[in-house]
C-alpha positions as CSV (number, residue, x, y, z in Angstrom):
1,M,42.2,56.8,-18.3
2,L,45.0,54.8,-20.0
3,R,44.8,52.2,-17.2
4,S,41.1,51.9,-17.6
5,L,41.4,51.5,-21.4
6,A,44.1,48.8,-21.0
7,F,41.9,46.9,-18.5
8,S,39.0,47.1,-21.0
9,L,41.1,45.7,-23.7
10,V,42.2,42.8,-21.5
11,L,38.6,42.0,-20.7
12,L,37.7,42.0,-24.4
13,A,40.6,39.6,-25.1
14,L,39.4,37.2,-22.4
15,C,35.8,37.4,-23.3
16,P,34.6,34.1,-24.9
17,F,32.6,36.0,-27.5
18,S,34.7,38.2,-29.7
19,A,33.3,41.2,-31.5
20,F,33.0,39.1,-34.7
21,A,31.3,36.2,-32.8
22,Q,28.6,38.6,-31.5
23,E,27.7,39.7,-35.0
24,G,24.4,38.2,-36.0
25,V,22.9,36.8,-39.1
26,T,19.5,38.3,-39.8
27,K,16.8,35.7,-40.4
28,E,13.7,36.9,-42.2
29,N,10.3,35.9,-40.8
30,G,11.9,34.3,-37.8
31,R,10.3,34.3,-34.3
32,P,11.7,36.9,-31.9
33,F,10.5,34.8,-29.0
34,Y,9.6,31.1,-28.4
35,M,7.8,29.8,-25.3
36,G,8.9,32.8,-23.2
37,R,12.6,32.8,-24.4
38,E,14.1,35.4,-26.6
39,I,15.8,33.8,-29.7
40,A,19.4,34.8,-30.3
41,Q,20.8,35.7,-33.8
42,T,23.0,33.1,-35.5
43,M,26.7,33.8,-35.2
44,H,28.1,35.4,-38.4
45,Y,30.7,33.4,-40.4
46,T,33.2,36.1,-39.7
47,G,33.3,34.9,-36.1
48,A,34.3,31.4,-37.2
49,P,37.9,31.7,-35.7
50,W,36.3,31.7,-32.3
51,L,35.0,28.2,-32.9
52,I,38.5,26.8,-33.2
53,R,40.2,29.0,-30.5
54,E,43.1,27.5,-28.6
55,S,41.3,27.9,-25.3
56,R,38.2,25.9,-26.2
57,Q,39.3,22.6,-24.8
58,R,40.3,24.2,-21.5
59,E,37.0,26.1,-21.3
60,E,34.5,23.5,-22.4
61,D,36.4,20.1,-22.1
62,C,35.5,19.1,-25.7
63,A,37.3,15.8,-25.3
64,M,35.1,14.8,-22.4
65,M,32.0,15.7,-24.3
66,L,33.0,13.5,-27.3
67,K,33.9,10.7,-24.9
68,N,30.4,10.7,-23.6
69,L,28.6,11.3,-26.9
70,G,28.1,7.7,-27.7
71,I,29.3,7.7,-31.3
72,E,30.3,4.3,-32.7
73,P,32.0,3.4,-36.0
74,G,29.5,3.1,-38.9
75,M,27.0,5.6,-37.5
76,T,25.4,8.4,-39.5
77,V,25.6,11.5,-37.4
78,C,24.7,15.1,-37.9
79,D,26.6,18.2,-36.8
80,M,23.8,20.8,-36.7
81,G,25.1,24.3,-37.1
82,C,28.5,22.8,-38.0
83,G,30.3,26.1,-38.6
84,N,33.8,25.5,-39.8
85,G,33.8,21.9,-38.6
86,F,35.3,21.9,-35.2
87,Y,33.3,18.9,-34.2
88,S,32.5,17.6,-37.7
89,L,36.1,16.7,-38.3
90,Q,36.4,14.9,-35.0
91,M,33.2,13.0,-35.4
92,A,34.2,12.0,-38.9
93,Q,37.2,10.1,-37.4
94,M,35.0,8.6,-34.8
95,V,32.4,7.1,-37.2
96,G,35.2,5.8,-39.5
97,K,35.1,5.1,-43.2
98,E,31.9,3.2,-43.0
99,G,30.1,6.1,-41.2
100,K,29.1,9.5,-42.3
101,V,28.8,13.1,-40.9
102,L,26.0,15.3,-42.2
103,A,27.4,18.8,-41.6
104,V,24.5,21.3,-41.7
105,D,24.8,25.1,-41.7
106,I,22.7,27.9,-43.1
107,Q,25.8,29.9,-44.2
108,R,27.5,28.8,-47.3
109,E,30.7,30.5,-46.2
110,M,30.8,28.3,-43.1
111,L,30.5,25.2,-45.3
112,R,33.4,26.5,-47.5
113,L,35.6,26.8,-44.4
114,L,34.6,23.3,-43.3
115,H,35.4,21.9,-46.8
116,A,38.8,23.5,-46.8
117,R,39.7,22.1,-43.4
118,A,38.4,18.6,-44.3
119,D,40.4,18.7,-47.5
120,E,43.5,19.7,-45.7
121,Q,43.1,16.8,-43.3
122,G,42.2,14.3,-46.0
123,I,38.7,13.6,-44.5
124,K,36.2,12.3,-47.0
125,N,33.2,11.1,-45.0
126,I,31.6,14.5,-44.4
127,E,28.6,15.6,-46.4
128,P,28.1,19.4,-46.2
129,I,24.4,20.4,-46.3
130,L,23.3,24.0,-46.9
131,G,20.2,24.1,-44.7
132,K,17.4,26.6,-44.5
133,I,16.3,28.5,-41.4
134,D,13.3,26.2,-41.2
135,D,14.6,23.0,-42.7
136,P,18.0,21.3,-42.1
137,K,17.5,19.1,-45.2
138,L,18.1,15.9,-43.3
139,P,17.2,12.5,-44.8
140,K,14.1,10.9,-43.1
141,G,14.8,8.0,-40.7
142,E,18.5,7.7,-41.4
143,V,20.3,9.6,-38.6
144,D,21.7,7.9,-35.4
145,L,22.6,11.1,-33.6
146,I,22.2,14.8,-34.1
147,L,24.7,17.0,-32.2
148,C,23.5,20.6,-31.4
149,V,26.4,22.5,-29.8
150,D,25.3,26.0,-28.6
151,V,23.1,26.4,-31.7
152,Y,19.5,25.4,-30.8
153,H,19.0,28.7,-29.0
154,E,19.6,30.5,-32.3
155,F,16.9,28.6,-34.2
156,S,14.5,31.2,-35.6
157,H,12.0,28.4,-36.4
158,P,12.4,25.9,-33.6
159,E,9.2,24.0,-34.2
160,E,9.8,23.4,-37.8
161,M,13.5,22.5,-37.2
162,L,12.6,20.0,-34.4
163,T,9.9,18.4,-36.5
164,V,12.4,17.6,-39.3
165,M,15.1,16.6,-36.8
166,R,12.7,14.2,-35.1
167,D,11.6,12.7,-38.4
168,S,15.3,12.2,-39.5
169,L,16.2,10.0,-36.5
170,K,16.3,6.3,-36.6
171,P,14.0,4.6,-34.1
172,N,16.8,4.6,-31.4
173,G,18.3,7.9,-32.6
174,M,19.1,10.8,-30.3
175,V,19.4,14.6,-30.4
176,V,22.3,15.6,-28.1
177,L,21.9,19.2,-27.0
178,L,24.6,21.3,-25.5
179,E,23.8,24.7,-24.2
180,Y,25.6,27.1,-21.9
181,R,24.1,26.9,-18.4
182,M,21.8,29.8,-17.6
183,E,21.6,28.6,-14.0
184,D,25.3,29.3,-13.5
185,P,26.2,33.0,-13.3
186,N,29.9,32.1,-13.5
187,V,29.6,30.9,-17.1
188,P,31.1,33.9,-18.9
189,I,28.6,33.9,-21.8
190,K,25.9,36.5,-22.7
191,T,22.6,35.6,-21.1
192,L,20.9,35.5,-24.6
193,H,23.2,32.6,-25.4
194,K,22.4,30.5,-22.4
195,M,19.5,28.2,-21.5
196,T,18.1,26.5,-18.4
197,K,17.3,22.8,-18.2
198,K,13.7,23.8,-17.4
199,Q,13.4,25.8,-20.6
200,I,15.1,23.1,-22.7
201,A,12.7,20.5,-21.4
202,K,9.7,22.8,-22.0
203,E,10.5,23.3,-25.6
204,Y,11.7,19.8,-26.5
205,E,8.8,18.0,-24.7
206,A,6.4,20.2,-26.6
207,N,7.8,19.0,-29.9
208,G,7.7,15.3,-29.5
209,F,10.9,14.5,-27.5
210,E,11.6,13.1,-24.1
211,L,14.8,13.2,-22.1
212,A,16.7,9.9,-22.2
213,K,19.8,10.9,-20.1
214,E,22.0,13.8,-19.1
215,F,25.8,14.3,-18.6
216,D,26.6,17.0,-16.0
217,G,30.4,16.8,-16.1
218,L,31.2,19.7,-18.5
219,P,32.5,23.0,-17.2
220,W,30.1,25.4,-18.8
221,Q,27.4,23.4,-20.7
222,H,24.4,21.3,-20.2
223,M,24.6,18.0,-22.1
224,M,21.1,16.5,-22.6
225,F,20.1,13.5,-24.7
226,Y,16.7,13.5,-26.2
227,K,14.9,10.7,-27.9
228,R,11.6,10.6,-29.8
229,A,8.6,10.5,-27.4
230,D,5.9,8.0,-28.1
231,N,3.0,9.4,-30.1
232,K,0.7,9.7,-27.2
233,K,3.1,11.8,-25.2
234,A,4.0,13.9,-28.2
235,D,0.3,14.6,-29.0
236,K,-0.4,15.5,-25.4
237,N,2.4,18.0,-25.2
238,N,1.5,19.6,-28.5
239,D,-2.1,20.1,-27.3
240,Q,-0.9,22.1,-24.3
């Protein structure tokens, strides 16, 4: 009995999702399903320490992701579902003083944590944005890149969010989507928080995007770059 309990505690400690991280934020009037996929709840702000866990680099190779992201000095980039700023702070350094990071989250508490961490590091080029579940409050036509790390699958209003995200992009802007690989049973994440490439393509193409490129070199995640589709393709997909 004691041995079994001890083993269970070890598994809990090793599990990528802590008890707090599994806590969800209730989103009123949100879709329970979208295009055959069950929508996950948003991670509660009490799970924020999991976002800056010591093991994250080893598990996800965050440095490799950033290296392949395509950020350049002077860009305006968005960290969608920024949480406590794990990527916002790093992107702020990458875009430099002439660039800007739009850090969007629907939980005011997450933005407070982000602000405290940015303050501590003396980073001034991050603009926190308190988004809504159906509107990220992004400026139209001004964003070079929107980074969505393990957050899209939690959108309770995916169509509304993707419409605003698409409209916020510059002509050559990209949405860079990272999602845990559903195709790989060895990725130790709950099924509800994974997506297949096929499902991602289905949803993005139906909302006016087309795949520009992919990077398959990350340990656990898909990394897919989506650009705005031309109007004819977007209209065709939306009619289906």
